[in-house]
BALOBA-1460 file (C-alpha; in Angstrom, 3 decimals):
// residues 287
<rec num="1" residu="m" x="123.326" y="154.354" z="85.604"/>
<rec num="2" residu="i" x="120.054" y="152.741" z="84.519"/>
<rec num="3" residu="y" x="118.753" y="154.134" z="81.260"/>
<rec num="4" residu="w" x="115.033" y="153.512" z="80.737"/>
<rec num="5" residu="e" x="113.824" y="153.540" z="77.158"/>
<rec num="6" residu="q" x="110.498" y="152.525" z="75.669"/>
<rec num="7" residu="r" x="109.908" y="150.805" z="72.346"/>
<rec num="8" residu="n" x="106.144" y="150.683" z="71.892"/>
<rec num="9" residu="e" x="103.899" y="148.187" z="70.130"/>
<rec num="10" residu="c" x="100.611" y="148.818" z="71.962"/>
<rec num="11" residu="g" x="98.624" y="151.069" z="69.596"/>
<rec num="12" residu="v" x="97.963" y="154.048" z="71.863"/>
<rec num="13" residu="c" x="101.557" y="154.021" z="73.061"/>
<rec num="14" residu="k" x="102.977" y="155.208" z="69.734"/>
<rec num="15" residu="k" x="102.446" y="158.912" z="70.409"/>
<rec num="16" residu="n" x="105.833" y="159.543" z="72.055"/>
<rec num="17" residu="a" x="108.058" y="162.357" z="70.942"/>
<rec num="18" residu="g" x="111.806" y="162.267" z="71.611"/>
<rec num="19" residu="r" x="113.496" y="159.463" z="69.719"/>
<rec num="20" residu="e" x="117.012" y="158.286" z="69.011"/>
<rec num="21" residu="e" x="118.295" y="156.701" z="65.800"/>
<rec num="22" residu="v" x="120.572" y="153.772" z="66.567"/>
<rec num="23" residu="g" x="121.410" y="152.435" z="63.123"/>
<rec num="24" residu="k" x="120.144" y="151.885" z="59.597"/>
<rec num="25" residu="t" x="120.194" y="149.386" z="56.777"/>
<rec num="26" residu="g" x="118.720" y="148.847" z="53.358"/>
<rec num="27" residu="a" x="119.684" y="147.917" z="49.819"/>
<rec num="28" residu="d" x="122.485" y="150.474" z="49.852"/>
<rec num="29" residu="d" x="123.669" y="149.679" z="53.379"/>
<rec num="30" residu="a" x="124.143" y="145.922" z="53.330"/>
<rec num="31" residu="g" x="125.442" y="144.513" z="56.552"/>
<rec num="32" residu="e" x="124.621" y="147.551" z="58.714"/>
<rec num="33" residu="p" x="122.071" y="147.439" z="61.543"/>
<rec num="34" residu="e" x="118.430" y="148.240" z="60.893"/>
<rec num="35" residu="q" x="117.059" y="151.707" z="61.449"/>
<rec num="36" residu="v" x="115.427" y="151.524" z="64.852"/>
<rec num="37" residu="y" x="113.962" y="154.458" z="66.754"/>
<rec num="38" residu="r" x="113.855" y="154.514" z="70.529"/>
<rec num="39" residu="d" x="111.945" y="156.878" z="72.765"/>
<rec num="40" residu="a" x="113.486" y="159.442" z="75.096"/>
<rec num="41" residu="m" x="115.415" y="157.850" z="77.937"/>
<rec num="42" residu="k" x="115.262" y="158.440" z="81.705"/>
<rec num="43" residu="s" x="118.224" y="157.771" z="84.003"/>
<rec num="44" residu="l" x="118.631" y="156.501" z="87.544"/>
<rec num="45" residu="v" x="121.891" y="156.056" z="89.472"/>
<rec num="46" residu="a" x="122.228" y="152.749" z="91.339"/>
<rec num="47" residu="m" x="125.036" y="152.021" z="93.794"/>
<rec num="48" residu="k" x="126.465" y="148.675" z="94.849"/>
<rec num="49" residu="d" x="129.548" y="148.101" z="96.981"/>
<rec num="50" residu="e" x="130.412" y="151.796" z="96.582"/>
<rec num="51" residu="c" x="130.575" y="151.380" z="92.805"/>
<rec num="52" residu="a" x="128.030" y="152.637" z="90.305"/>
<rec num="53" residu="v" x="126.227" y="149.913" z="88.360"/>
<rec num="54" residu="y" x="125.657" y="150.825" z="84.752"/>
<rec num="55" residu="l" x="122.728" y="149.330" z="82.853"/>
<rec num="56" residu="l" x="120.622" y="150.030" z="79.795"/>
<rec num="57" residu="l" x="117.002" y="148.986" z="80.349"/>
<rec num="58" residu="g" x="114.762" y="148.826" z="77.292"/>
<rec num="59" residu="i" x="110.993" y="148.474" z="77.698"/>
<rec num="60" residu="e" x="109.129" y="146.673" z="74.919"/>
<rec num="61" residu="n" x="105.381" y="147.349" z="75.194"/>
<rec num="62" residu="q" x="103.257" y="144.712" z="73.437"/>
<rec num="63" residu="g" x="99.519" y="144.818" z="72.773"/>
<rec num="64" residu="d" x="99.641" y="141.319" z="71.286"/>
<rec num="65" residu="v" x="101.935" y="138.316" z="71.540"/>
<rec num="66" residu="h" x="104.930" y="138.684" z="69.235"/>
<rec num="67" residu="y" x="105.997" y="135.205" z="68.165"/>
<rec num="68" residu="a" x="109.490" y="136.313" z="67.163"/>
<rec num="69" residu="m" x="110.119" y="138.412" z="70.276"/>
<rec num="70" residu="p" x="113.452" y="136.731" z="71.213"/>
<rec num="71" residu="v" x="114.890" y="137.617" z="67.789"/>
<rec num="72" residu="k" x="113.376" y="141.105" z="67.879"/>
<rec num="73" residu="n" x="114.833" y="141.930" z="71.290"/>
<rec num="74" residu="l" x="118.160" y="140.325" z="70.412"/>
<rec num="75" residu="l" x="118.358" y="142.661" z="67.407"/>
<rec num="76" residu="y" x="117.561" y="145.719" z="69.527"/>
<rec num="77" residu="d" x="120.177" y="144.768" z="72.107"/>
<rec num="78" residu="a" x="122.825" y="143.970" z="69.479"/>
<rec num="79" residu="i" x="122.232" y="147.335" z="67.795"/>
<rec num="80" residu="n" x="122.675" y="149.056" z="71.132"/>
<rec num="81" residu="y" x="125.933" y="147.212" z="71.806"/>
<rec num="82" residu="a" x="127.133" y="148.055" z="68.278"/>
<rec num="83" residu="k" x="126.364" y="151.700" z="68.940"/>
<rec num="84" residu="q" x="128.376" y="151.603" z="72.164"/>
<rec num="85" residu="v" x="131.356" y="150.134" z="70.303"/>
<rec num="86" residu="q" x="131.033" y="152.818" z="67.622"/>
<rec num="87" residu="k" x="130.822" y="155.520" z="70.276"/>
<rec num="88" residu="a" x="134.039" y="154.231" z="71.869"/>
<rec num="89" residu="a" x="135.770" y="154.178" z="68.486"/>
<rec num="90" residu="n" x="134.656" y="157.747" z="67.747"/>
<rec num="91" residu="s" x="135.878" y="158.869" z="71.144"/>
<rec num="92" residu="h" x="139.335" y="157.336" z="70.590"/>
<rec num="93" residu="r" x="139.534" y="158.812" z="67.110"/>
<rec num="94" residu="e" x="138.733" y="162.304" z="68.378"/>
<rec num="95" residu="a" x="141.159" y="161.951" z="71.299"/>
<rec num="96" residu="k" x="143.902" y="160.549" z="69.026"/>
<rec num="97" residu="d" x="144.936" y="158.266" z="71.873"/>
<rec num="98" residu="s" x="146.037" y="155.216" z="69.860"/>
<rec num="99" residu="k" x="149.652" y="155.512" z="71.030"/>
<rec num="100" residu="g" x="150.536" y="152.529" z="73.213"/>
<rec num="101" residu="h" x="147.708" y="150.378" z="71.850"/>
<rec num="102" residu="n" x="148.189" y="147.433" z="69.493"/>
<rec num="103" residu="k" x="147.004" y="147.054" z="65.907"/>
<rec num="104" residu="g" x="143.941" y="145.028" z="66.884"/>
<rec num="105" residu="e" x="142.761" y="147.739" z="69.253"/>
<rec num="106" residu="f" x="143.338" y="150.401" z="66.610"/>
<rec num="107" residu="l" x="141.482" y="148.511" z="63.879"/>
<rec num="108" residu="s" x="138.516" y="147.600" z="66.066"/>
<rec num="109" residu="g" x="138.359" y="151.025" z="67.671"/>
<rec num="110" residu="f" x="137.665" y="149.257" z="70.967"/>
<rec num="111" residu="y" x="140.527" y="149.090" z="73.438"/>
<rec num="112" residu="k" x="141.249" y="146.328" z="75.946"/>
<rec num="113" residu="e" x="140.162" y="148.505" z="78.857"/>
<rec num="114" residu="d" x="136.923" y="149.611" z="77.172"/>
<rec num="115" residu="r" x="133.748" y="148.128" z="78.613"/>
<rec num="116" residu="l" x="130.162" y="147.853" z="77.381"/>
<rec num="117" residu="i" x="127.138" y="148.964" z="79.389"/>
<rec num="118" residu="p" x="124.831" y="145.934" z="79.946"/>
<rec num="119" residu="v" x="121.536" y="146.098" z="78.055"/>
<rec num="120" residu="i" x="118.405" y="144.556" z="79.564"/>
<rec num="121" residu="t" x="115.129" y="144.562" z="77.640"/>
<rec num="122" residu="l" x="111.874" y="144.047" z="79.529"/>
<rec num="123" residu="v" x="108.745" y="142.958" z="77.637"/>
<rec num="124" residu="i" x="105.339" y="143.971" z="79.033"/>
<rec num="125" residu="l" x="102.233" y="142.409" z="77.473"/>
<rec num="126" residu="f" x="99.326" y="144.851" z="77.727"/>
<rec num="127" residu="s" x="96.684" y="142.156" z="77.259"/>
<rec num="128" residu="p" x="94.679" y="139.913" z="79.620"/>
<rec num="129" residu="d" x="95.610" y="136.893" z="77.511"/>
<rec num="130" residu="k" x="98.288" y="134.352" z="78.314"/>
<rec num="131" residu="w" x="101.637" y="134.707" z="76.509"/>
<rec num="132" residu="d" x="101.814" y="131.610" z="74.321"/>
<rec num="133" residu="g" x="104.842" y="132.645" z="72.282"/>
<rec num="134" residu="p" x="108.500" y="131.661" z="72.724"/>
<rec num="135" residu="t" x="110.476" y="133.183" z="75.581"/>
<rec num="136" residu="s" x="113.896" y="132.125" z="74.300"/>
<rec num="137" residu="l" x="115.768" y="131.879" z="71.020"/>
<rec num="138" residu="r" x="116.142" y="128.099" z="71.296"/>
<rec num="139" residu="e" x="112.365" y="127.662" z="71.613"/>
<rec num="140" residu="m" x="112.077" y="129.076" z="68.089"/>
<rec num="141" residu="m" x="114.295" y="126.348" z="66.647"/>
<rec num="142" residu="n" x="113.180" y="122.963" z="65.334"/>
<rec num="143" residu="m" x="116.135" y="121.091" z="66.742"/>
<rec num="144" residu="e" x="115.928" y="118.054" z="69.042"/>
<rec num="145" residu="d" x="119.644" y="117.359" z="69.221"/>
<rec num="146" residu="e" x="120.604" y="118.632" z="72.679"/>
<rec num="147" residu="y" x="124.300" y="118.749" z="71.807"/>
<rec num="148" residu="i" x="123.743" y="121.037" z="68.823"/>
<rec num="149" residu="l" x="121.410" y="123.219" z="70.894"/>
<rec num="150" residu="s" x="124.075" y="123.497" z="73.579"/>
<rec num="151" residu="l" x="126.361" y="125.086" z="70.988"/>
<rec num="152" residu="v" x="123.757" y="127.753" z="70.109"/>
<rec num="153" residu="p" x="123.956" y="130.834" z="72.363"/>
<rec num="154" residu="d" x="120.488" y="131.250" z="73.830"/>
<rec num="155" residu="y" x="118.661" y="134.521" z="74.375"/>
<rec num="156" residu="q" x="115.954" y="134.711" z="77.048"/>
<rec num="157" residu="i" x="113.356" y="137.483" z="77.133"/>
<rec num="158" residu="h" x="112.326" y="139.101" z="80.413"/>
<rec num="159" residu="l" x="108.537" y="139.045" z="80.342"/>
<rec num="160" residu="i" x="105.774" y="140.640" z="82.433"/>
<rec num="161" residu="t" x="102.190" y="139.608" z="81.690"/>
<rec num="162" residu="p" x="99.095" y="140.623" z="83.688"/>
<rec num="163" residu="y" x="97.829" y="137.055" z="83.223"/>
<rec num="164" residu="g" x="100.798" y="135.594" z="85.074"/>
<rec num="165" residu="l" x="100.970" y="138.106" z="87.937"/>
<rec num="166" residu="s" x="99.554" y="137.211" z="91.355"/>
<rec num="167" residu="k" x="97.966" y="139.794" z="93.666"/>
<rec num="168" residu="d" x="101.142" y="139.903" z="95.747"/>
<rec num="169" residu="e" x="103.303" y="140.396" z="92.662"/>
<rec num="170" residu="l" x="101.077" y="143.242" z="91.443"/>
<rec num="171" residu="k" x="101.568" y="144.994" z="94.789"/>
<rec num="172" residu="k" x="105.308" y="145.170" z="94.111"/>
<rec num="173" residu="f" x="104.707" y="147.816" z="91.443"/>
<rec num="174" residu="h" x="104.877" y="151.283" z="93.004"/>
<rec num="175" residu="s" x="103.733" y="153.382" z="90.048"/>
<rec num="176" residu="s" x="100.436" y="153.622" z="88.172"/>
<rec num="177" residu="l" x="101.619" y="150.601" z="86.176"/>
<rec num="178" residu="r" x="100.204" y="148.529" z="89.041"/>
<rec num="179" residu="e" x="96.681" y="149.841" z="88.407"/>
<rec num="180" residu="v" x="97.050" y="149.488" z="84.636"/>
<rec num="181" residu="l" x="98.244" y="145.858" z="84.827"/>
<rec num="182" residu="t" x="95.608" y="144.998" z="87.459"/>
<rec num="183" residu="f" x="92.826" y="146.437" z="85.302"/>
<rec num="184" residu="i" x="94.026" y="144.557" z="82.228"/>
<rec num="185" residu="k" x="94.402" y="141.300" z="84.201"/>
<rec num="186" residu="y" x="90.768" y="141.282" z="85.348"/>
<rec num="187" residu="s" x="89.210" y="142.983" z="82.311"/>
<rec num="188" residu="k" x="87.498" y="139.732" z="81.235"/>
<rec num="189" residu="d" x="86.126" y="138.915" z="84.702"/>
<rec num="190" residu="r" x="83.553" y="141.467" z="85.801"/>
<rec num="191" residu="e" x="83.225" y="140.167" z="89.363"/>
<rec num="192" residu="k" x="86.980" y="140.253" z="90.015"/>
<rec num="193" residu="m" x="87.227" y="143.598" z="88.247"/>
<rec num="194" residu="d" x="84.595" y="145.094" z="90.570"/>
<rec num="195" residu="e" x="86.640" y="143.916" z="93.543"/>
<rec num="196" residu="a" x="89.946" y="145.124" z="92.110"/>
<rec num="197" residu="v" x="88.612" y="148.584" z="91.214"/>
<rec num="198" residu="r" x="86.960" y="148.986" z="94.605"/>
<rec num="199" residu="d" x="90.060" y="147.937" z="96.572"/>
<rec num="200" residu="n" x="92.971" y="149.228" z="94.507"/>
<rec num="201" residu="f" x="91.977" y="152.145" z="92.306"/>
<rec num="202" residu="k" x="91.793" y="155.871" z="92.923"/>
<rec num="203" residu="k" x="92.644" y="158.215" z="90.073"/>
<rec num="204" residu="l" x="94.487" y="157.720" z="86.802"/>
<rec num="205" residu="r" x="95.733" y="160.210" z="84.243"/>
<rec num="206" residu="k" x="94.508" y="160.569" z="80.670"/>
<rec num="207" residu="e" x="97.499" y="158.675" z="79.227"/>
<rec num="208" residu="e" x="96.793" y="155.687" z="81.483"/>
<rec num="209" residu="i" x="93.070" y="155.756" z="80.674"/>
<rec num="210" residu="d" x="93.954" y="155.737" z="76.954"/>
<rec num="211" residu="v" x="96.082" y="152.616" z="77.463"/>
<rec num="212" residu="l" x="93.275" y="150.853" z="79.369"/>
<rec num="213" residu="n" x="90.632" y="151.742" z="76.795"/>
<rec num="214" residu="y" x="92.777" y="150.434" z="73.952"/>
<rec num="215" residu="c" x="94.394" y="147.386" z="75.512"/>
<rec num="216" residu="a" x="91.485" y="146.199" z="77.708"/>
<rec num="217" residu="n" x="88.791" y="147.130" z="75.160"/>
<rec num="218" residu="v" x="86.824" y="149.281" z="77.611"/>
<rec num="219" residu="n" x="85.375" y="152.769" z="77.383"/>
<rec num="220" residu="l" x="86.354" y="154.716" z="80.486"/>
<rec num="221" residu="k" x="85.539" y="158.381" z="79.958"/>
<rec num="222" residu="l" x="87.528" y="161.388" z="81.113"/>
<rec num="223" residu="p" x="85.371" y="164.360" z="82.228"/>
<rec num="224" residu="p" x="85.765" y="167.375" z="79.874"/>
<rec num="225" residu="g" x="88.664" y="169.588" z="80.889"/>
<rec num="226" residu="e" x="89.976" y="167.079" z="83.441"/>
<rec num="227" residu="e" x="93.441" y="165.493" z="83.401"/>
<rec num="228" residu="e" x="92.569" y="162.733" z="85.878"/>
<rec num="229" residu="v" x="89.601" y="160.426" z="86.343"/>
<rec num="230" residu="d" x="88.169" y="158.665" z="89.374"/>
<rec num="231" residu="v" x="88.460" y="155.091" z="88.114"/>
<rec num="232" residu="c" x="85.794" y="153.697" z="90.466"/>
<rec num="233" residu="k" x="83.221" y="156.198" z="89.202"/>
<rec num="234" residu="a" x="84.308" y="155.820" z="85.562"/>
<rec num="235" residu="w" x="84.019" y="152.025" z="85.866"/>
<rec num="236" residu="e" x="80.522" y="152.230" z="87.372"/>
<rec num="237" residu="d" x="79.447" y="154.781" z="84.731"/>
<rec num="238" residu="m" x="80.755" y="152.516" z="81.972"/>
<rec num="239" residu="k" x="78.925" y="149.474" z="83.390"/>
<rec num="240" residu="q" x="75.696" y="151.471" z="83.616"/>
<rec num="241" residu="e" x="76.123" y="152.670" z="80.040"/>
<rec num="242" residu="v" x="76.730" y="149.108" z="78.798"/>
<rec num="243" residu="e" x="73.689" y="147.794" z="80.685"/>
<rec num="244" residu="e" x="71.534" y="150.582" z="79.287"/>
<rec num="245" residu="r" x="72.770" y="149.965" z="75.748"/>
<rec num="246" residu="t" x="72.080" y="146.233" z="76.134"/>
<rec num="247" residu="l" x="68.570" y="146.954" z="77.408"/>
<rec num="248" residu="l" x="67.827" y="149.345" z="74.535"/>
<rec num="249" residu="e" x="68.958" y="146.712" z="72.046"/>
<rec num="250" residu="a" x="66.765" y="144.090" z="73.753"/>
<rec num="251" residu="l" x="63.744" y="146.430" z="73.650"/>
<rec num="252" residu="r" x="64.231" y="147.128" z="69.969"/>
<rec num="253" residu="n" x="64.638" y="143.439" z="69.130"/>
<rec num="254" residu="i" x="61.554" y="142.333" z="71.055"/>
<rec num="255" residu="m" x="59.458" y="145.096" z="69.484"/>
<rec num="256" residu="e" x="60.540" y="144.103" z="65.967"/>
<rec num="257" residu="t" x="60.320" y="140.338" z="66.520"/>
<rec num="258" residu="l" x="57.055" y="140.146" z="68.478"/>
<rec num="259" residu="h" x="55.503" y="143.308" z="66.992"/>
<rec num="260" residu="l" x="54.983" y="144.853" z="70.421"/>
<rec num="261" residu="s" x="54.614" y="148.485" z="71.334"/>
<rec num="262" residu="l" x="57.348" y="150.144" z="73.397"/>
<rec num="263" residu="e" x="55.082" y="150.068" z="76.455"/>
<rec num="264" residu="q" x="54.421" y="146.339" z="75.994"/>
<rec num="265" residu="a" x="58.139" y="145.597" z="75.442"/>
<rec num="266" residu="m" x="59.089" y="147.444" z="78.623"/>
<rec num="267" residu="k" x="56.448" y="145.548" z="80.560"/>
<rec num="268" residu="a" x="57.708" y="142.237" z="79.156"/>
<rec num="269" residu="l" x="61.276" y="143.050" z="80.237"/>
<rec num="270" residu="k" x="60.098" y="144.400" z="83.600"/>
<rec num="271" residu="v" x="61.689" y="147.819" z="83.144"/>
<rec num="272" residu="p" x="61.169" y="149.957" z="86.283"/>
<rec num="273" residu="e" x="58.633" y="152.726" z="85.696"/>
<rec num="274" residu="a" x="61.126" y="155.358" z="86.851"/>
<rec num="275" residu="n" x="63.465" y="154.430" z="83.956"/>
<rec num="276" residu="q" x="60.862" y="154.130" z="81.201"/>
<rec num="277" residu="a" x="60.687" y="157.773" z="80.098"/>
<rec num="278" residu="g" x="64.446" y="158.114" z="79.744"/>
<rec num="279" residu="l" x="64.776" y="154.834" z="77.852"/>
<rec num="280" residu="a" x="61.891" y="155.784" z="75.541"/>
<rec num="281" residu="a" x="63.581" y="159.083" z="74.674"/>
<rec num="282" residu="k" x="66.909" y="157.388" z="73.934"/>
<rec num="283" residu="l" x="65.252" y="154.629" z="71.903"/>
<rec num="284" residu="n" x="63.384" y="157.191" z="69.802"/>
<rec num="285" residu="s" x="66.612" y="159.076" z="69.156"/>
<rec num="286" residu="l" x="68.186" y="155.873" z="67.799"/>
<rec num="287" residu="r" x="65.445" y="155.260" z="65.275"/>
């Protein structure tokens, strides 16, 4: 069974509802795990060699590089394992099945035949920038002695960054995450973005548009009353709006700096006559 759970850092991703408390700590609870909330989980059954494979998959959404991510994920995973051990202990206590088990099993609450469900945490960076933080616990240590390092259990993070994904790798995603990561990857390159939107995009839902607007610093607009948006059209509308806003700012600056009339400023910037009336009205409304 693969359990999918999201722990969100990207600003617009913090609006999720169902959550699960996995532990707590504080001044009065020394030594206990931190209080960490996880979003509602989805499950998927996977089979291998006629046996079910059980996994816990945690998704860590990042809007920025977290330079202590190995420690952060290690804590999340350890808390989850601790919860599994506690769940086993509670189950044995309720079943009163300690007969036939030794003292160590009784005291730990975890019997020899008990098994943990593997926990895998996947980090997704929702940013076009390169991940320049550590990807392992040992990278965070200032230790050159290889022998000492070999004695330290390492912890590697599993990382997905738009920056590091090739076109072929992006095609391996079969959900709307492919469009979201593609958009973020090319958000700083207008020419490549035009190509990507034209070739890969159709429609995205409001939640996905919110992520793009926040993480890629764009302003794609959802038509009133609509739950989906045609990304190609929204992208072209946004570009036109940005170009118009830039032109209005240039007109205002040249009028103030060179003391020109609006008509003279438009002539100097070679604004097409068909666009002049609309620009004049918008410029006057900004004054």
